[in-house]
PASEBA-1860 file (N, C-alpha, C; in nm, 3 decimals):
! residues 207
1> MPWSDVPD> 10.330/8.617/16.261/10.305/8.734/16.346/10.207/8.826/16.272 ~ 10.098/8.870/16.342/10.001/8.960/16.279/10.068/9.091/16.237 ~ 10.009/9.153/16.131/10.063/9.278/16.079/10.064/9.387/16.186 ~ 9.963/9.382/16.277/9.954/9.484/16.382/10.069/9.475/16.481 ~ 10.134/9.356/16.487/10.246/9.340/16.580/10.380/9.378/16.520 ~ 10.382/9.409/16.390/10.508/9.447/16.325/10.544/9.587/16.370 ~ 10.668/9.609/16.412/10.710/9.744/16.457/10.687/9.848/16.349 ~ 10.656/9.971/16.392/10.628/10.079/16.299/10.737/10.102/16.196
9> PYRRAAWL> 10.866/10.100/16.233/10.970/10.123/16.129/10.961/10.025/16.014 ~ 10.928/9.899/16.046/10.918/9.799/15.939/10.797/9.826/15.850 ~ 10.686/9.866/15.913/10.566/9.896/15.835/10.589/10.017/15.745 ~ 10.657/10.119/15.800/10.686/10.237/15.717/10.776/10.200/15.599 ~ 10.874/10.113/15.626/10.964/10.071/15.517/10.886/9.994/15.410 ~ 10.792/9.910/15.454/10.712/9.833/15.357/10.625/9.926/15.274 ~ 10.565/10.025/15.342/10.481/10.120/15.268/10.565/10.200/15.167 ~ 10.680/10.248/15.212/10.766/10.324/15.122/10.811/10.239/15.003
17> GGYALAAV> 10.841/10.112/15.032/10.880/10.021/14.923/10.767/10.002/14.823 ~ 10.644/9.989/14.877/10.528/9.974/14.790/10.506/10.097/14.704 ~ 10.518/10.216/14.766/10.502/10.340/14.690/10.610/10.353/14.582 ~ 10.733/10.315/14.618/10.843/10.325/14.522/10.818/10.232/14.402 ~ 10.772/10.110/14.432/10.744/10.016/14.324/10.632/10.068/14.235 ~ 10.527/10.125/14.296/10.416/10.181/14.219/10.464/10.296/14.131 ~ 10.554/10.379/14.186/10.606/10.492/14.109/10.687/10.445/13.990 ~ 10.768/10.339/14.012/10.849/10.284/13.902/10.758/10.228/13.793
25> LAGSEIVI> 10.655/10.154/13.833/10.563/10.098/13.735/10.489/10.208/13.658 ~ 10.447/10.313/13.730/10.378/10.424/13.664/10.471/10.494/13.566 ~ 10.596/10.515/13.609/10.693/10.579/13.520/10.717/10.497/13.395 ~ 10.727/10.365/13.412/10.748/10.276/13.297/10.631/10.285/13.199 ~ 10.511/10.289/13.253/10.393/10.299/13.166/10.391/10.431/13.090 ~ 10.434/10.540/13.156/10.439/10.670/13.089/10.540/10.667/12.975 ~ 10.657/10.606/13.000/10.760/10.596/12.895/10.709/10.513/12.778 ~ 10.644/10.400/12.809/10.591/10.314/12.702/10.486/10.387/12.622
33> LALALNPD> 10.397/10.461/12.692/10.294/10.537/12.623/10.356/10.644/12.534 ~ 10.459/10.711/12.584/10.525/10.816/12.505/10.588/10.758/12.379 ~ 10.651/10.641/12.391/10.711/10.577/12.275/10.605/10.532/12.175 ~ 10.491/10.488/12.228/10.384/10.445/12.139/10.326/10.562/12.062 ~ 10.315/10.679/12.130/10.259/10.797/12.064/10.359/10.864/11.972 ~ 10.488/10.853/12.004/10.590/10.918/11.923/10.712/10.826/11.910 ~ 10.698/10.715/11.835/10.806/10.618/11.825/10.927/10.674/11.752 ~ 11.045/10.625/11.790/11.170/10.668/11.728/11.195/10.580/11.606
41> VNTDYRAY> 11.141/10.622/11.490/11.153/10.544/11.367/11.204/10.635/11.256 ~ 11.249/10.574/11.146/11.302/10.657/11.038/11.189/10.728/10.962 ~ 11.228/10.824/10.880/11.132/10.911/10.812/11.038/10.834/10.721 ~ 11.092/10.737/10.647/11.009/10.660/10.554/10.904/10.578/10.627 ~ 10.946/10.512/10.736/10.853/10.432/10.816/10.742/10.521/10.872 ~ 10.781/10.637/10.926/10.682/10.727/10.985/10.582/10.775/10.880 ~ 10.631/10.814/10.761/10.543/10.867/10.657/10.441/10.762/10.611 ~ 10.483/10.636/10.603/10.395/10.531/10.551/10.301/10.474/10.659
49> YIDRTTTC> 10.357/10.440/10.774/10.279/10.369/10.875/10.210/10.459/10.978 ~ 10.273/10.573/11.011/10.220/10.655/11.121/10.148/10.778/11.069 ~ 10.220/10.865/10.997/10.159/10.987/10.947/10.068/10.963/10.827 ~ 10.092/10.852/10.755/10.015/10.815/10.636/10.012/10.928/10.533 ~ 10.129/10.990/10.515/10.142/11.095/10.415/10.188/11.040/10.280 ~ 10.215/10.911/10.273/10.250/10.848/10.146/10.196/10.706/10.143 ~ 10.172/10.656/10.022/10.132/10.516/10.006/10.247/10.435/9.948 ~ 10.364/10.497/9.937/10.480/10.435/9.872/10.591/10.420/9.975
57> LNRDAVGS> 10.608/10.301/10.031/10.709/10.277/10.133/10.845/10.259/10.068 ~ 10.935/10.353/10.094/11.066/10.353/10.029/11.143/10.225/10.056 ~ 11.204/10.172/9.949/11.290/10.055/9.959/11.431/10.099/9.920 ~ 11.528/10.064/9.999/11.666/10.108/9.974/11.725/10.023/9.862 ~ 11.692/10.060/9.739/11.738/9.982/9.624/11.768/10.076/9.508 ~ 11.875/10.043/9.434/11.910/10.115/9.312/11.942/10.009/9.208 ~ 11.863/10.006/9.100/11.881/9.903/8.999/11.986/9.942/8.896 ~ 12.048/9.842/8.836/12.142/9.867/8.727/12.064/9.884/8.597
65> YTLGQAVS> 12.119/9.967/8.508/12.050/9.994/8.383/12.150/10.039/8.277 ~ 12.127/9.996/8.153/12.209/10.036/8.039/12.129/10.132/7.953 ~ 12.182/10.254/7.932/12.110/10.353/7.853/12.077/10.299/7.715 ~ 11.955/10.325/7.670/11.909/10.278/7.540/11.839/10.143/7.546 ~ 11.842/10.080/7.660/11.779/9.948/7.675/11.634/9.962/7.719 ~ 11.546/9.889/7.655/11.404/9.887/7.693/11.384/9.779/7.799 ~ 11.323/9.819/7.910/11.293/9.724/8.017/11.145/9.690/8.009 ~ 11.115/9.563/7.998/10.976/9.519/7.994/10.922/9.504/8.135
73> FRNDGAKQ> 10.802/9.554/8.156/10.734/9.537/8.284/10.625/9.430/8.275 ~ 10.631/9.352/8.166/10.549/9.232/8.158/10.624/9.117/8.227 ~ 10.564/8.999/8.219/10.625/8.882/8.281/10.767/8.856/8.232 ~ 10.790/8.884/8.102/10.921/8.849/8.045/11.035/8.937/8.095 ~ 11.005/9.049/8.158/11.111/9.135/8.211/11.111/9.145/8.361 ~ 11.050/9.049/8.426/11.027/9.058/8.571/11.154/9.079/8.651 ~ 11.262/9.008/8.616/11.384/9.014/8.697/11.447/9.153/8.690 ~ 11.463/9.207/8.569/11.528/9.338/8.558/11.438/9.449/8.611
81> AASIKVCG> 11.309/9.440/8.584/11.217/9.543/8.633/11.214/9.545/8.786 ~ 11.223/9.428/8.847/11.218/9.421/8.994/11.333/9.498/9.057 ~ 11.448/9.503/8.990/11.565/9.569/9.049/11.551/9.720/9.053 ~ 11.466/9.779/8.967/11.452/9.924/8.965/11.321/9.972/9.027 ~ 11.232/9.880/9.062/11.107/9.918/9.127/11.133/9.944/9.275 ~ 11.098/10.062/9.321/11.120/10.097/9.461/10.995/10.069/9.543 ~ 10.882/10.122/9.501/10.758/10.103/9.575/10.640/10.148/9.488 ~ 10.521/10.106/9.527/10.401/10.147/9.454/10.371/10.064/9.332
89> WSGPVADG> 10.425/9.941/9.325/10.400/9.853/9.211/10.358/9.715/9.259 ~ 10.273/9.651/9.179/10.240/9.511/9.204/10.338/9.425/9.125 ~ 10.317/9.294/9.129/10.399/9.206/9.047/10.357/9.213/8.901 ~ 10.447/9.176/8.808/10.414/9.184/8.665/10.314/9.076/8.624 ~ 10.232/9.111/8.526/10.140/9.016/8.464/10.156/9.029/8.313 ~ 10.071/8.961/8.239/10.089/8.955/8.094/10.080/9.091/8.026 ~ 10.000/9.182/8.082/9.981/9.312/8.015/10.057/9.426/8.083 ~ 10.148/9.395/8.175/10.228/9.499/8.238/10.226/9.489/8.390
97> THSVGETS> 10.278/9.592/8.454/10.283/9.599/8.600/10.188/9.708/8.648 ~ 10.095/9.672/8.733/9.998/9.769/8.784/10.058/9.856/8.893 ~ 10.023/9.984/8.891/10.058/10.071/9.002/9.968/10.039/9.120 ~ 10.020/10.065/9.240/9.944/10.042/9.363/9.959/10.165/9.451 ~ 9.848/10.226/9.491/9.853/10.343/9.576/9.848/10.472/9.496 ~ 9.891/10.580/9.559/9.882/10.712/9.497/10.014/10.757/9.435 ~ 10.121/10.683/9.460/10.253/10.716/9.406/10.330/10.587/9.379 ~ 10.407/10.587/9.271/10.499/10.477/9.242/10.635/10.536/9.212
105> RLRLKIPP> 10.741/10.457/9.236/10.876/10.507/9.210/10.964/10.402/9.145 ~ 11.052/10.449/9.056/11.160/10.370/8.998/11.291/10.437/9.038 ~ 11.397/10.358/9.059/11.527/10.417/9.091/11.635/10.336/9.021 ~ 11.723/10.404/8.949/11.826/10.333/8.873/11.955/10.413/8.866 ~ 12.063/10.340/8.850/12.195/10.402/8.842/12.223/10.439/8.697 ~ 12.284/10.557/8.676/12.318/10.602/8.541/12.465/10.645/8.539 ~ 12.530/10.638/8.420/12.669/10.682/8.409/12.675/10.835/8.405 ~ 12.795/10.892/8.421/12.810/11.038/8.407/12.762/11.082/8.269
113> LRDSLTAT> 12.690/11.194/8.262/12.630/11.238/8.136/12.678/11.377/8.097 ~ 12.698/11.396/7.967/12.726/11.529/7.913/12.603/11.585/7.842 ~ 12.512/11.495/7.807/12.393/11.534/7.732/12.268/11.506/7.814 ~ 12.154/11.549/7.759/12.025/11.526/7.824/11.974/11.386/7.794 ~ 11.868/11.350/7.862/11.806/11.219/7.843/11.660/11.234/7.802 ~ 11.616/11.140/7.721/11.474/11.128/7.689/11.421/11.000/7.751 ~ 11.311/11.009/7.820/11.246/10.891/7.876/11.128/10.853/7.787 ~ 11.117/10.725/7.759/11.005/10.675/7.679/10.940/10.560/7.754
121> LQMAAVIR> 10.810/10.575/7.778/10.738/10.473/7.853/10.613/10.433/7.777 ~ 10.576/10.308/7.792/10.445/10.262/7.745/10.359/10.238/7.867 ~ 10.244/10.307/7.870/10.155/10.297/7.985/10.011/10.289/7.937 ~ 9.929/10.226/8.016/9.786/10.220/7.989/9.710/10.260/8.114 ~ 9.596/10.323/8.096/9.514/10.366/8.209/9.433/10.249/8.265 ~ 9.416/10.248/8.394/9.319/10.158/8.458/9.189/10.237/8.468 ~ 9.087/10.190/8.400/8.962/10.265/8.396/8.846/10.181/8.448 ~ 8.751/10.251/8.507/8.628/10.187/8.552/8.521/10.296/8.550
129> PPQITQRV> 8.432/10.293/8.450/8.330/10.399/8.440/8.262/10.422/8.575 ~ 8.242/10.547/8.611/8.257/10.669/8.530/8.399/10.723/8.519 ~ 8.497/10.658/8.587/8.635/10.704/8.577/8.697/10.646/8.450 ~ 8.716/10.730/8.347/8.765/10.680/8.218/8.898/10.742/8.178 ~ 8.959/10.821/8.267/9.092/10.877/8.240/9.176/10.867/8.367 ~ 9.306/10.874/8.348/9.399/10.877/8.460/9.502/10.986/8.435 ~ 9.510/11.081/8.528/9.611/11.187/8.521/9.735/11.142/8.598 ~ 9.851/11.155/8.531/9.977/11.111/8.589/10.077/11.225/8.582
137> VISVNGVR> 10.138/11.256/8.695/10.245/11.357/8.702/10.376/11.283/8.729 ~ 10.475/11.306/8.643/10.602/11.235/8.653/10.712/11.333/8.694 ~ 10.785/11.298/8.798/10.896/11.380/8.847/11.024/11.298/8.844 ~ 11.136/11.367/8.820/11.267/11.301/8.818/11.357/11.371/8.918 ~ 11.406/11.295/9.014/11.490/11.351/9.122/11.426/11.474/9.185 ~ 11.295/11.466/9.204/11.222/11.573/9.271/11.181/11.690/9.183 ~ 11.218/11.685/9.054/11.184/11.793/8.961/11.072/11.745/8.869 ~ 10.963/11.822/8.864/10.852/11.784/8.776/10.898/11.782/8.631
145> AHAVTLSG> 10.875/11.670/8.563/10.925/11.654/8.426/10.815/11.645/8.321 ~ 10.699/11.589/8.359/10.596/11.567/8.257/10.463/11.539/8.326 ~ 10.356/11.569/8.257/10.221/11.535/8.303/10.143/11.483/8.183 ~ 10.065/11.380/8.203/9.990/11.320/8.093/9.857/11.270/8.145 ~ 9.757/11.273/8.057/9.627/11.214/8.087/9.606/11.095/7.997 ~ 9.592/10.978/8.056/9.576/10.854/7.981/9.429/10.818/7.975 ~ 9.388/10.761/7.863/9.251/10.711/7.848/9.255/10.589/7.757 ~ 9.150/10.511/7.762/9.145/10.391/7.679/9.224/10.277/7.742
153> KEPRTVSF> 9.198/10.157/7.694/9.261/10.039/7.752/9.394/10.004/7.687 ~ 9.419/10.057/7.566/9.542/10.023/7.495/9.660/10.105/7.547 ~ 9.779/10.044/7.554/9.898/10.118/7.599/9.928/10.236/7.508 ~ 9.979/10.340/7.569/10.015/10.462/7.497/10.163/10.491/7.521 ~ 10.233/10.533/7.416/10.374/10.568/7.430/10.385/10.714/7.475 ~ 10.457/10.734/7.584/10.475/10.868/7.643/10.625/10.897/7.645 ~ 10.666/11.007/7.581/10.807/11.047/7.579/10.823/11.189/7.631 ~ 10.932/11.213/7.700/10.960/11.348/7.750/11.109/11.360/7.778
161> VIPPAALG> 11.157/11.484/7.769/11.297/11.513/7.800/11.310/11.537/7.950 ~ 11.408/11.474/8.010/11.433/11.495/8.152/11.504/11.628/8.170 ~ 11.449/11.718/8.249/11.507/11.852/8.265/11.651/11.846/8.316 ~ 11.739/11.931/8.263/11.878/11.934/8.311/11.887/11.954/8.462 ~ 11.793/12.029/8.519/11.794/12.051/8.664/11.777/11.922/8.742 ~ 11.717/11.821/8.679/11.697/11.693/8.747/11.821/11.604/8.737 ~ 11.908/11.635/8.641/12.026/11.551/8.620/12.145/11.602/8.702 ~ 12.188/11.725/8.674/12.303/11.777/8.745/12.419/11.681/8.734
169> KADTLEIA> 12.479/11.649/8.849/12.588/11.551/8.854/12.541/11.421/8.917 ~ 12.413/11.400/8.917/12.357/11.281/8.982/12.401/11.153/8.911 ~ 12.426/11.049/8.988/12.454/10.918/8.930/12.336/10.823/8.949 ~ 12.228/10.877/9.002/12.106/10.798/9.025/11.985/10.878/8.979 ~ 11.892/10.810/8.914/11.766/10.873/8.877/11.654/10.809/8.959 ~ 11.574/10.892/9.025/11.453/10.844/9.091/11.335/10.905/9.019 ~ 11.254/10.821/8.960/11.140/10.865/8.881/11.013/10.835/8.959 ~ 10.938/10.940/8.990/10.816/10.926/9.070/10.694/10.951/8.983
177> FDYLDGIP> 10.594/10.866/8.999/10.466/10.878/8.929/10.360/10.911/9.034 ~ 10.299/11.026/9.023/10.190/11.063/9.115/10.058/11.054/9.040 ~ 9.962/10.986/9.101/9.834/10.958/9.037/9.724/11.040/9.104 ~ 9.651/11.114/9.023/9.548/11.203/9.077/9.408/11.142/9.076 ~ 9.393/11.030/9.004/9.258/10.974/8.985/9.253/10.824/9.013 ~ 9.333/10.777/9.108/9.338/10.634/9.135/9.202/10.577/9.172 ~ 9.181/10.451/9.133/9.054/10.382/9.156/9.071/10.279/9.268 ~ 9.000/10.292/9.380/9.008/10.190/9.484/8.935/10.064/9.440
185> PTPAASSI> 8.983/9.946/9.480/8.916/9.821/9.441/8.776/9.808/9.498 ~ 8.753/9.868/9.616/8.620/9.872/9.677/8.602/10.010/9.739 ~ 8.478/10.055/9.760/8.456/10.189/9.819/8.524/10.209/9.954 ~ 8.539/10.102/10.030/8.595/10.115/10.165/8.746/10.088/10.169 ~ 8.807/10.059/10.055/8.949/10.022/10.053/9.039/10.140/10.085 ~ 9.150/10.114/10.151/9.247/10.217/10.182/9.312/10.269/10.054 ~ 9.365/10.391/10.061/9.428/10.452/9.944/9.552/10.377/9.897 ~ 9.610/10.293/9.982/9.730/10.219/9.941/9.698/10.111/9.839
193> YKRSIKLV> 9.570/10.084/9.817/9.531/9.981/9.720/9.478/10.037/9.588 ~ 9.482/10.167/9.571/9.429/10.226/9.448/9.506/10.179/9.325 ~ 9.435/10.172/9.211/9.497/10.136/9.085/9.483/10.253/8.989 ~ 9.590/10.281/8.913/9.586/10.394/8.820/9.637/10.360/8.681 ~ 9.753/10.294/8.673/9.811/10.264/8.542/9.866/10.123/8.538 ~ 9.893/10.079/8.415/9.974/9.960/8.391/10.097/10.007/8.314 ~ 10.215/9.987/8.371/10.340/10.021/8.302/10.384/9.900/8.221 ~ 10.405/9.922/8.091/10.439/9.812/8.001/10.589/9.808/7.973
201> SFRLDVI> 10.650/9.925/7.948/10.794/9.928/7.922/10.852/10.064/7.957 ~ 10.984/10.066/7.969/11.056/10.187/8.009/11.189/10.190/7.939 ~ 11.231/10.310/7.891/11.359/10.323/7.824/11.414/10.465/7.841 ~ 11.545/10.477/7.855/11.612/10.607/7.859/11.711/10.614/7.742 ~ 11.710/10.727/7.672/11.802/10.747/7.560/11.874/10.879/7.576 ~ 12.003/10.879/7.537/12.080/11.003/7.535/12.040/11.084/7.413 ~ 12.016/11.214/7.433/11.979/11.301/7.321/12.105/11.340/7.244
END
């Protein structure tokens, strides 16, 4: 039967159905677009992938550690070092573990403390003339603890006392390294690929 012979009520119902379907599809597209522009994701995901306010994607990990023990970040300490590396590190090689991006973090569990701690690290700068130094700011549990400028290719021993304000009653230490002079592998490379230091070893001692 031709469309012109269909009674008006049926045609009106078909038109209304078509409009309703179009409205549903349009509404679905608006919802999808809204989710794409403002996805419901956790803070770490948003900071790394969407807002790009960090180059260090948080990993939910806390490594075990014995006070006074030196952890090697060369090949020979790969297993233990991996447990305390949160983000901003490459895999270990013969001369240490390279930082990646503008921030790196370590996180480890510590026993209850009555005294302060001293951190001792061996680090070397990644240099490429004209960039011949690397400035590193180290924070512990969000409290700035030390700043150092590294130069030369040989590892340097860096020691500092962790401020009491960073310890409190905490049973976990998160140590953040912020790099002010990272070197991108190529001029067009994203900041997440910058290189700044090689971490050779790490140790915490009770004072």
